C-alpha positions in Angstrom: 0.0 0.0 0.0 1.4 3.4 -0.9 2.0 5.9 1.9 -0.6 8.3 0.4 -3.3 5.5 0.4 -2.3 4.5 4.0 -2.6 8.1 5.1 -6.0 8.4 3.5 -7.2 5.2 5.2 -5.9 6.4 8.6 -7.8 9.7 8.1 -11.1 7.7 8.0 -10.6 6.3 11.5 -13.1 7.1 14.3 -12.7 10.9 14.9 -12.4 13.7 12.5 -11.7 17.4 13.1 -14.1 20.1 11.9 -12.8 23.3 10.4 -13.2 25.2 13.6 -11.2 22.6 15.5 -14.2 21.0 17.1 -14.1 17.2 17.5 -17.0 15.5 15.8 -18.5 12.1 16.5 -17.7 9.4 14.0 -21.3 8.9 13.1 -22.4 10.2 9.7 -25.5 12.4 9.1 -27.6 13.7 12.0 -25.6 11.8 14.6 -22.4 13.7 13.8 -22.5 16.5 16.4 -19.7 18.5 18.0 -18.4 17.1 21.2 -17.7 19.5 24.0 -14.1 20.5 24.5 -12.4 18.5 27.2 -14.9 15.6 26.8 -12.3 13.3 25.3 -11.3 10.9 28.1 -10.7 7.2 28.1 -12.4 4.4 26.1 -16.0 3.7 27.0 -16.8 1.4 29.9 -17.4 -2.0 28.5 -20.5 -2.7 30.7 -22.6 0.4 30.0 -25.3 0.4 27.4 -27.6 3.0 25.7 -30.7 3.9 27.7 -32.9 3.8 24.5 -32.9 1.3 21.7 -31.9 1.0 18.9 -28.7 3.0 19.3 -29.9 6.6 19.1 -28.8 9.6 17.2 -27.4 12.4 19.4 -29.7 15.4 18.8 -27.8 17.8 21.2 -24.3 17.3 22.5 -22.8 17.7 26.0 -21.9 21.4 26.5 -21.0 22.0 30.1 -20.8 25.5 31.4 -17.5 27.2 32.3 -18.7 27.7 35.8 -21.3 25.6 37.7 -23.8 28.4 38.0 -23.7 29.3 34.3 -26.0 28.0 31.5 -25.0 25.0 29.5 -26.2 21.6 28.5 -25.3 19.1 31.2 -26.1 16.0 29.3 -27.0 14.8 25.9 -30.4 14.6 24.1 -30.9 11.2 22.4 -33.4 10.7 19.6 -36.1 8.1 20.3 -38.4 6.4 17.8 -41.5 7.9 19.4 -42.8 9.1 22.8 -43.6 6.2 25.1 -40.5 4.1 24.3 -39.0 2.2 27.3 -36.0 3.8 28.9 -33.5 1.4 30.4 -30.8 1.6 33.0 -27.4 1.8 31.3 -25.8 0.1 34.2 -26.9 -1.6 37.5 -27.7 0.7 40.4 -30.2 2.0 42.9 -32.8 4.6 42.2 -31.8 7.7 44.2 -34.6 10.0 43.0 -37.9 9.6 41.1 -40.2 12.6 40.9 -40.7 16.1 39.5 -38.0 18.7 39.1 -39.8 22.0 38.4 -42.4 20.5 36.0 -40.5 17.6 34.5 -40.5 13.9 35.6 -36.9 12.8 36.3 -35.4 9.6 37.5 -31.8 9.3 38.8 -29.9 6.0 39.2 -26.9 5.8 41.6 -24.4 3.4 39.9 -21.9 3.5 42.8 -18.3 4.9 42.7 -19.8 8.4 42.6 -21.6 7.9 39.3 -25.2 8.9 38.9 -27.3 8.9 35.7 -30.4 11.1 35.4 -33.1 10.9 32.7 -35.9 13.2 31.7 -38.8 13.4 30.8 -39.4 9.8 32.1 -42.5 8.6 33.8 -41.5 5.8 36.2 -43.2 3.5 38.7 -39.9 3.2 40.6 -39.1 4.9 43.9 -35.9 5.8 45.7 -34.3 2.7 47.0 -35.4 0.4 44.2 -32.5 -1.7 42.8 -32.2 -2.0 39.0 -30.0 -4.2 36.8 -28.3 -3.1 33.6 -31.0 -3.0 30.9 -34.0 -3.0 33.3 -36.8 -0.7 32.1 -36.9 2.3 34.5 -39.8 4.1 32.8 -41.3 5.4 29.6 -40.3 8.5 27.6 -42.8 11.4 27.8 -43.1 14.1 25.2 -41.8 17.6 25.5 -38.1 17.8 26.0 -37.1 18.4 22.4 -40.4 20.0 21.2 -42.1 17.8 18.7 -39.2 15.4 18.3 -39.2 12.4 20.7 -36.0 12.6 22.7 -34.5 11.6 26.0 -32.2 13.9 28.1 -29.4 11.8 29.7 -27.1 13.3 32.2 -24.2 11.7 34.2 -22.5 13.1 37.2 -19.3 11.9 38.8 -19.6 13.3 42.3 -21.0 16.8 41.8 -19.4 17.3 38.3 -21.4 16.6 35.2 -19.5 14.5 32.6 -20.3 13.6 29.0 -22.6 10.5 29.0 -21.3 9.5 25.6 -17.9 8.6 27.2 -19.7 5.6 28.8 -21.0 4.1 25.6 -18.7 5.4 22.8 -14.9 5.6 22.3 -14.4 9.3 22.2 -10.6 9.2 21.9 -9.3 11.0 18.9 -7.5 9.0 16.2 -3.8 9.2 16.3 -1.7 9.0 13.1 1.4 7.0 13.4 4.5 7.6 11.2 5.0 5.4 8.3 8.3 3.6 8.6 10.1 1.8 5.9 8.8 0.7 2.5 5.1 -0.4 2.4 
């Protein structure tokens, strides 16, 4: 393989760089959304799974505020086939909250090790203290978060800090080009 062909093949690996220097997800079409600066951490945890099925498009990316009191998007909005789809726990845990926040139904799962997932708008029969396994249905998606488009807002906190939920289900590490050594 010629060096130019190898270079072209390597450029098609998981991440690409947008003109403004923003990292984009590897998914084509509507799933290719800018990822927040600083959201590129380690490989995804092998045990976590998407909270809606099939694997959803990301409608709105994680965009944390510069300061905790400022506005931002502290999670991701995931497309759903329609309102009323089941929402599942991405990992085992214990329900730490199920109720209304302002006027939205929210459920929060404590996964241990300081990690908590929250989901809205989700109607759930569960209550604080209920134990859930990975993949258990924790409720159903209600309309309203993304206007007329069915979507789920998924947030993840590590302690008191919001982190990008996509780092738990996708490999967000940027591609690294290695030097070509010797004849191909």
